[in-house]
C-alpha positions as CSV (number, residue, x, y, z in Angstrom):
1,M,-43.6,-189.4,10.9
2,A,-40.3,-189.0,12.3
3,L,-38.4,-192.4,13.5
4,A,-37.7,-192.7,17.0
5,S,-34.4,-193.8,16.6
6,P,-32.5,-193.1,13.7
7,D,-29.5,-195.2,14.8
8,K,-31.5,-198.3,15.2
9,F,-33.3,-198.1,11.9
10,V,-29.8,-197.5,10.5
11,Q,-28.1,-200.3,12.3
12,W,-31.4,-202.6,11.2
13,F,-31.1,-201.6,7.6
14,R,-27.7,-202.5,7.5
15,A,-28.1,-205.9,9.6
16,A,-30.7,-206.5,6.8
17,A,-28.3,-206.5,3.9
18,P,-27.1,-209.9,3.7
19,Y,-30.9,-211.5,3.7
20,I,-31.3,-208.5,0.8
21,H,-28.5,-210.0,-1.5
22,A,-29.6,-213.8,0.0
23,F,-32.9,-213.8,-0.9
24,R,-32.7,-211.8,-4.6
25,G,-33.8,-214.4,-7.5
26,R,-34.9,-216.9,-4.9
27,T,-38.5,-218.4,-4.6
28,F,-40.6,-218.0,-1.4
29,V,-44.2,-219.7,-1.6
30,I,-46.1,-217.8,1.1
31,A,-49.8,-219.0,2.0
32,F,-52.5,-218.0,4.3
33,G,-56.2,-218.5,5.0
34,G,-59.3,-216.8,3.4
35,E,-59.5,-214.7,7.4
36,A,-56.4,-212.7,5.8
37,I,-58.7,-211.2,3.7
38,S,-62.3,-211.4,5.7
39,E,-60.1,-209.9,8.5
40,G,-58.9,-206.9,6.3
41,R,-55.3,-208.2,7.1
42,F,-53.9,-208.1,3.4
43,V,-53.7,-204.9,2.6
44,G,-50.7,-205.1,5.3
45,I,-49.7,-208.1,4.0
46,N,-49.7,-207.0,0.1
47,H,-47.5,-204.5,1.3
48,D,-44.6,-206.3,2.3
49,L,-45.3,-208.6,-1.0
50,N,-44.8,-205.7,-2.5
51,L,-41.6,-204.7,-1.1
52,L,-40.5,-208.4,-1.4
53,A,-40.9,-208.1,-5.3
54,A,-39.4,-204.9,-5.4
55,L,-35.8,-207.0,-3.9
56,G,-36.3,-209.4,-6.7
57,V,-37.7,-212.4,-5.0
58,R,-40.0,-214.7,-6.8
59,L,-43.3,-214.9,-5.5
60,V,-45.8,-217.1,-5.3
61,V,-48.4,-216.4,-2.9
62,V,-51.6,-219.5,-2.2
63,H,-55.0,-218.4,-0.6
64,G,-57.6,-220.1,1.4
65,A,-61.2,-219.5,1.7
66,R,-62.1,-221.7,4.4
67,A,-63.5,-218.8,6.1
68,Q,-65.7,-217.7,3.1
69,I,-66.9,-221.2,2.5
70,D,-68.0,-221.8,6.0
71,A,-70.3,-218.7,6.3
72,K,-71.6,-219.5,3.1
73,L,-72.5,-222.6,4.0
74,K,-74.0,-221.5,7.5
75,D,-75.9,-219.1,5.7
76,L,-77.6,-221.8,3.6
77,G,-78.5,-223.7,6.6
78,H,-75.7,-226.2,5.2
79,R,-74.1,-228.7,7.6
80,T,-69.8,-229.3,7.0
81,R,-68.6,-232.4,8.2
82,Y,-64.6,-233.0,8.5
83,V,-62.4,-236.0,8.6
84,Q,-59.4,-236.0,10.0
85,G,-59.4,-232.2,9.5
86,L,-60.6,-232.3,6.2
87,R,-64.0,-231.1,4.7
88,V,-66.4,-233.2,3.1
89,T,-66.6,-231.6,-0.4
90,D,-70.4,-232.6,-1.7
91,D,-72.2,-230.4,-4.6
92,V,-73.3,-227.6,-2.9
93,T,-70.0,-227.5,-0.8
94,L,-68.0,-227.4,-4.1
95,T,-69.8,-224.7,-5.8
96,V,-69.7,-222.4,-2.6
97,A,-65.9,-223.6,-2.8
98,K,-65.6,-222.1,-6.7
99,E,-67.6,-218.9,-5.4
100,A,-65.5,-218.0,-2.8
101,S,-62.1,-218.9,-4.3
102,G,-63.0,-216.9,-7.4
103,R,-64.4,-214.0,-5.5
104,L,-61.0,-213.8,-3.3
105,R,-58.4,-214.7,-6.3
106,V,-60.4,-211.2,-7.8
107,E,-60.1,-209.4,-4.8
108,I,-56.5,-210.4,-4.0
109,E,-55.6,-209.3,-7.7
110,A,-57.1,-206.0,-7.4
111,L,-55.2,-205.1,-4.3
112,L,-52.0,-206.1,-5.8
113,S,-52.9,-204.0,-8.7
114,M,-52.8,-200.9,-6.2
115,G,-50.2,-197.9,-7.1
116,L,-51.2,-195.2,-4.9
117,P,-49.0,-191.8,-4.9
118,G,-47.6,-191.7,-0.9
119,S,-48.5,-195.4,-0.1
120,P,-46.2,-198.2,0.2
121,M,-48.0,-199.2,-3.3
122,A,-46.3,-196.4,-5.3
123,G,-44.9,-197.5,-8.6
124,A,-45.7,-200.9,-8.0
125,D,-45.4,-203.3,-11.1
126,I,-47.0,-206.5,-10.0
127,R,-48.6,-208.9,-12.6
128,V,-50.6,-211.1,-11.4
129,S,-50.3,-214.8,-12.8
130,S,-53.4,-217.7,-12.1
131,G,-54.8,-220.5,-13.6
132,N,-54.5,-224.4,-13.7
133,F,-51.2,-224.7,-12.5
134,V,-52.6,-227.5,-10.4
135,T,-53.5,-231.0,-11.1
136,A,-55.4,-232.9,-8.6
137,K,-57.2,-236.1,-7.6
138,P,-60.0,-237.1,-5.5
139,I,-58.6,-238.3,-1.9
140,G,-61.5,-240.2,-2.0
141,I,-62.5,-242.6,1.5
142,L,-61.1,-241.7,4.8
143,D,-62.3,-243.5,7.7
144,G,-65.7,-245.1,6.0
145,V,-66.3,-241.5,4.3
146,D,-66.6,-240.4,1.2
147,L,-64.8,-237.2,0.8
148,Q,-66.2,-236.8,-2.7
149,H,-65.4,-233.7,-4.3
150,T,-62.1,-233.1,-1.9
151,G,-59.3,-233.8,-3.6
152,E,-55.4,-233.5,-2.7
153,V,-52.8,-232.4,-5.3
154,R,-51.4,-234.8,-8.1
155,K,-49.0,-232.5,-10.1
156,I,-47.5,-229.3,-10.0
157,D,-47.1,-227.5,-13.6
158,V,-43.7,-226.7,-13.1
159,A,-42.7,-225.7,-16.6
160,A,-45.4,-223.2,-17.0
161,M,-45.0,-221.4,-13.4
162,R,-41.4,-220.8,-13.7
163,D,-42.0,-219.1,-16.7
164,R,-44.1,-216.6,-15.2
165,L,-41.9,-216.3,-12.7
166,N,-38.9,-215.5,-15.2
167,F,-41.2,-213.0,-16.4
168,G,-41.6,-211.2,-13.1
169,E,-44.9,-212.4,-12.4
170,L,-46.2,-213.7,-9.2
171,V,-48.2,-216.0,-9.3
172,L,-51.5,-216.8,-7.3
173,L,-52.6,-219.8,-6.8
174,S,-56.3,-220.9,-5.4
175,P,-57.3,-223.6,-3.2
176,L,-58.7,-225.6,-6.4
177,G,-57.1,-228.4,-8.4
178,Y,-58.2,-229.6,-11.8
179,S,-58.2,-233.4,-13.0
180,A,-57.4,-234.5,-16.8
181,T,-61.2,-235.6,-17.0
182,G,-62.0,-231.4,-16.2
183,E,-63.3,-232.4,-12.7
184,I,-62.6,-229.6,-10.1
185,F,-61.7,-230.5,-6.6
186,N,-61.4,-228.3,-3.3
187,V,-57.6,-228.7,-2.0
188,A,-56.6,-227.8,1.3
189,L,-54.4,-224.8,0.8
190,E,-51.4,-226.3,3.4
191,N,-51.4,-229.3,0.7
192,I,-50.7,-227.1,-2.2
193,A,-48.7,-224.8,-0.8
194,E,-46.4,-227.5,0.5
195,A,-46.7,-229.0,-3.4
196,A,-45.8,-226.3,-5.2
197,A,-42.8,-225.3,-2.9
198,V,-41.6,-228.6,-2.8
199,A,-41.9,-228.6,-6.9
200,L,-40.2,-225.4,-7.3
201,G,-37.2,-226.2,-4.8
202,A,-38.3,-223.0,-3.2
203,E,-36.0,-221.0,-0.8
204,K,-38.8,-220.7,1.6
205,L,-42.4,-221.8,2.4
206,I,-44.1,-219.5,4.5
207,F,-47.5,-220.2,6.4
208,M,-49.2,-217.2,7.7
209,M,-51.6,-218.2,10.2
210,D,-53.5,-217.2,13.6
211,R,-50.8,-218.0,16.2
212,P,-47.6,-216.5,16.2
213,G,-45.8,-220.4,15.6
214,A,-45.2,-224.0,17.3
215,T,-45.3,-223.6,21.0
216,N,-44.3,-226.3,24.0
217,A,-46.0,-227.6,26.5
218,R,-45.8,-224.4,28.2
219,G,-47.3,-222.3,25.6
220,G,-43.7,-220.6,25.1
221,L,-42.6,-220.0,21.2
222,L,-40.3,-222.3,19.6
223,R,-38.0,-220.0,17.2
224,E,-36.3,-223.2,15.2
225,L,-36.8,-226.7,14.8
226,T,-35.4,-229.7,13.3
227,P,-37.8,-231.7,10.8
228,L,-37.2,-234.2,13.7
229,Q,-37.6,-232.1,16.8
230,A,-40.6,-230.7,15.0
231,R,-41.7,-234.5,13.9
232,K,-41.4,-235.2,17.9
233,L,-43.6,-232.1,18.9
234,L,-46.2,-233.7,16.7
235,A,-46.0,-236.6,18.7
236,R,-46.5,-235.7,21.6
237,K,-49.9,-236.5,23.9
238,D,-49.3,-233.1,25.7
239,T,-48.9,-230.9,22.5
240,T,-49.9,-227.6,22.4
241,L,-50.6,-227.2,18.9
242,D,-54.3,-226.1,17.6
243,G,-55.6,-223.9,15.5
244,D,-53.4,-223.4,12.3
245,A,-50.2,-224.6,13.4
246,K,-51.5,-228.5,13.5
247,F,-52.6,-228.3,10.1
248,Y,-49.6,-226.3,8.8
249,L,-46.5,-227.6,10.8
250,P,-46.7,-231.4,9.2
251,C,-46.5,-229.8,5.8
252,A,-43.6,-227.6,6.7
253,V,-41.9,-230.4,7.8
254,R,-42.6,-232.6,4.7
255,A,-41.3,-229.6,2.8
256,C,-37.9,-229.2,4.5
257,E,-37.3,-233.0,4.2
258,Q,-38.3,-233.0,0.3
259,G,-35.4,-230.3,-0.6
260,V,-37.0,-226.8,0.3
261,K,-34.3,-225.1,2.2
262,R,-36.4,-223.0,5.3
263,A,-39.8,-223.3,6.1
264,H,-41.7,-220.5,8.8
265,L,-45.3,-220.3,10.7
266,I,-45.9,-216.7,11.5
267,S,-48.5,-214.9,12.8
268,R,-51.3,-212.8,10.1
269,H,-52.0,-210.7,12.8
270,A,-48.3,-209.3,13.4
271,E,-47.9,-205.9,11.6
272,G,-45.0,-206.7,9.3
273,A,-44.8,-210.4,10.2
274,L,-43.1,-211.3,7.3
275,L,-40.2,-209.0,6.8
276,Q,-39.6,-209.1,10.7
277,E,-39.3,-213.2,10.2
278,L,-37.1,-212.7,7.1
279,F,-34.9,-209.9,7.6
280,T,-34.2,-209.8,11.6
281,H,-32.0,-212.6,12.8
282,Q,-34.7,-213.4,15.8
283,G,-37.7,-213.6,13.7
284,V,-40.9,-213.3,14.9
285,G,-42.3,-216.9,14.4
286,T,-41.2,-220.4,14.3
287,M,-38.5,-221.7,11.8
288,I,-38.2,-225.2,10.3
289,A,-34.9,-226.0,8.8
290,P,-33.3,-229.1,8.0
291,D,-29.7,-229.0,10.1
292,P,-29.6,-226.8,13.1
293,V,-29.4,-223.0,12.6
294,E,-27.4,-222.5,15.7
295,K,-23.9,-224.1,15.8
296,L,-21.1,-223.8,18.5
297,R,-17.6,-224.1,16.7
298,D,-14.3,-223.3,16.4
299,A,-13.5,-220.0,15.3
300,K,-12.1,-219.3,11.5
301,I,-9.8,-216.1,10.3
302,N,-13.1,-215.1,8.4
303,D,-14.6,-214.9,11.9
304,I,-12.3,-211.8,13.2
305,G,-15.1,-209.5,11.9
306,G,-18.2,-210.9,13.6
307,I,-15.9,-211.3,16.6
308,L,-14.7,-207.5,16.6
309,R,-18.3,-206.8,16.0
310,L,-19.3,-208.2,19.4
311,I,-16.7,-207.2,21.6
312,E,-15.9,-203.7,20.4
313,P,-19.1,-201.9,22.3
314,L,-17.6,-203.9,25.3
315,E,-14.4,-202.6,24.8
316,A,-15.2,-199.1,24.4
317,D,-17.2,-199.1,27.9
318,G,-14.4,-200.1,29.6
319,T,-16.1,-204.0,30.4
320,L,-13.2,-205.8,27.7
321,V,-9.4,-204.9,27.4
322,K,-8.9,-203.7,23.8
323,R,-7.8,-206.3,21.3
324,S,-6.4,-205.3,18.0
325,R,-7.7,-207.0,15.2
326,D,-3.7,-208.4,14.3
327,L,-4.0,-209.6,17.9
328,L,-6.7,-211.7,17.1
329,E,-5.8,-213.0,13.7
330,M,-3.3,-214.3,15.5
331,E,-4.9,-215.8,18.5
332,V,-8.3,-217.1,16.8
333,G,-7.2,-220.7,16.9
334,R,-8.6,-220.0,21.1
335,F,-11.8,-219.2,20.1
336,A,-14.9,-220.6,19.8
337,V,-18.1,-219.2,18.6
338,L,-21.4,-219.4,18.6
339,D,-22.9,-218.8,14.7
340,H,-26.6,-218.2,14.0
341,D,-27.3,-218.8,10.5
342,G,-24.1,-217.3,9.4
343,M,-24.1,-214.4,12.0
344,I,-21.8,-214.7,15.0
345,I,-24.0,-214.1,18.4
346,G,-21.4,-215.4,20.6
347,C,-17.9,-215.8,21.0
348,A,-15.3,-217.3,24.0
349,A,-11.8,-217.7,24.4
350,L,-9.1,-220.1,26.1
351,Y,-5.5,-219.2,27.1
352,P,-3.7,-221.7,28.6
353,F,-1.3,-221.8,31.6
354,S,-0.1,-225.7,31.1
355,E,2.8,-225.2,34.0
356,E,-0.2,-224.4,36.7
357,R,-2.4,-226.8,35.0
358,A,-4.7,-223.7,34.4
359,A,-6.3,-222.0,32.1
360,E,-8.2,-218.4,31.7
361,L,-11.7,-218.1,30.0
362,A,-11.5,-214.7,28.3
363,C,-13.6,-212.5,26.4
364,L,-17.2,-214.6,27.0
365,V,-19.6,-212.5,25.0
366,V,-22.7,-212.7,23.5
367,H,-24.5,-210.5,21.2
368,P,-27.6,-208.5,23.3
369,E,-30.5,-209.9,21.3
370,F,-29.6,-213.4,22.3
371,R,-29.1,-213.6,25.8
372,G,-31.3,-215.3,28.2
373,R,-31.3,-218.3,25.4
374,D,-28.5,-220.4,27.3
375,A,-25.9,-218.8,25.0
376,G,-23.3,-217.9,27.5
377,E,-23.9,-221.6,29.3
378,R,-23.0,-223.4,25.7
379,L,-19.8,-221.1,25.5
380,L,-18.6,-221.9,28.8
381,E,-19.3,-225.5,28.6
382,A,-17.3,-225.8,25.4
383,M,-14.4,-223.7,27.0
384,E,-14.6,-226.3,29.9
385,Q,-14.4,-229.3,27.6
386,R,-11.6,-228.0,25.8
387,A,-9.9,-227.2,28.9
388,R,-10.6,-231.0,30.2
389,R,-9.2,-232.1,26.7
390,Q,-5.5,-230.5,27.7
391,R,-5.8,-232.4,31.3
392,L,-6.2,-228.8,32.8
393,K,-7.0,-228.3,36.7
394,K,-8.9,-225.5,36.8
395,L,-10.2,-222.6,34.9
396,F,-10.1,-218.7,36.2
397,V,-11.9,-215.8,34.6
398,L,-11.5,-211.9,35.5
399,T,-14.4,-209.7,35.0
400,T,-15.6,-206.4,36.3
401,R,-19.3,-206.7,35.3
402,A,-20.5,-210.5,35.5
403,E,-18.8,-211.6,38.7
404,H,-22.6,-213.3,39.8
405,W,-23.4,-214.8,36.6
406,F,-19.8,-216.8,37.0
407,V,-20.9,-217.6,40.4
408,E,-24.1,-219.1,39.7
409,H,-22.2,-221.6,37.1
410,G,-19.9,-223.2,39.7
411,F,-16.8,-220.0,39.8
412,A,-15.7,-219.0,43.5
413,E,-13.9,-215.4,44.2
414,V,-10.2,-215.8,45.3
415,S,-7.4,-213.1,45.5
416,V,-5.0,-212.2,43.2
417,D,-2.3,-214.6,44.2
418,E,-4.2,-217.7,43.3
419,L,-3.7,-216.7,39.9
420,P,-1.0,-218.3,37.6
421,A,2.0,-216.3,38.2
422,Q,2.4,-214.9,34.7
423,K,-1.0,-213.8,34.7
424,R,-0.6,-212.2,37.8
425,D,2.3,-210.4,37.2
426,M,0.1,-208.7,34.4
427,Y,-2.8,-207.9,36.3
428,N,-4.1,-204.2,36.0
429,Y,-4.6,-203.0,39.6
430,Q,-6.3,-199.9,37.7
431,R,-9.0,-202.1,36.2
432,R,-9.8,-203.9,39.9
433,S,-11.0,-206.8,38.2
434,V,-12.8,-209.8,40.4
435,V,-11.1,-213.4,39.9
436,L,-12.9,-216.4,40.0
437,I,-11.9,-220.1,39.6
438,K,-13.9,-223.0,38.7
439,R,-12.3,-226.7,39.9
440,L,-12.8,-228.7,37.0
C-alpha cells in the first residue's frame, strides 16, 4: 500500500532518529493484562516488540492472566473475592491461575517465534527466556481477610535476568512467584512489573491497559505527570481513574521514585501505541517522569539548530523576517526556549529599547504539534517578566498573522508613530505589519 504522504513519513522517521539512538541497549519493562491475548491484540504488540528488539532495546515482558482466571472460575461456578483490589487466591483459584499462566506463556512464546516472509516478523530472531526469576512471599491478612496464595514480590533475580538480556533474549515474566520453600503464589502483574523495572534500573516501565492513560476530572488525557502530580491525582476524591489505571498508576509512580527514568500508561487498543508513545514527542498516553519534561529556559548556543527548525517554515511563507544563523548566534542571549524532552518546541526573543523604556517581543513561535497547550502564553509571560526585571514599561510586537492572539492577551493596536524612534525608522511599509503594544 502506497504511503498517503511520503514527506510526512520521512519527517517522522527523521524525528524518531534521536529516540532510536537513545534507546539502543536500554531496558524496557512492558506489561499488559491477559485481555491483550483474549482480544487478539497481542499480534500487533508482538510486531512492535520485534521492531524494538531489532533496534537493540533489551525487553522484559510481563503478562497478566486476570481475564482468563475470571473466565475459568466462572465456568467452574467458583466465586472470587477481592480485598483492596487483590484476588483472594484459594486452592481452586491457584490451580486455575497456574493453568492460565502456563497456557498464556506458551501462546506468547509461539507468537514471538513467528517469522513469516512478508510479515513484520520476517527475519525475526527473538529468543524467549522465562523461569523462576521472581521470588515471592505471601501477602497474608488484609482487612481481616487471609489472602492465602496471593503473594507479592520479595526479590527479583537480577543477575539471571541480566545474563539473559545480555545474550539478546527477551525475558518473559508470568504473574506467578515462587518461595524458597517451593510454594507458588499468584502475584499481580503490576507488582512484578514495578519490582522488575526498579531492580533492573530500567529506562522505561510501560503498562498497556484498557484506557488511553490517566485522565483529569473532566476526562481529558493527562499526557505528562511528575510523581507528585500523580500522587495528588490519586488522592483526589473526584478522580476519574478507573479500570487498570487505578492499579497501574501507583506502581508507575513508585517505580519513578525509585530510579526508573520514565513510566508510561498507554492503551492496548490503539494500533501501534507502543511505537507512537516511544517515537513521537507528543506520545499517545500518559508519561510519568521524575522531573517536568517541559522546561522554559534561556536559550544556549547549541539551541540555534532547534530555533532555526522552528522559524524557517515561517520565514519561508513571509510570516517572519529571515534571520541568518550568524545573527541568531550573536543574539541567542535575547531568546528564551521551551524545551520538551530535548526538543525545542517554542521560542521568543526580547529586544529592549532602554531610552524609551520599551522592548520588542519578537520571534514568538510554537511548534504546530504543541499549539493549544499554553506554550505561547508561557513564552509571553517569560518575556514580560524579563522586561519588568529590566524596568521597562511597555512591550510592543509587529505581526502580520497573529493580531487577534496578541489582542486576546492584553495588547492593543497602535500606529507606527508610537514605536521607539530606532524601530520606527526601520519599519517595512511593504510588509504592513500591525503594531501592538501592551503596558506593563
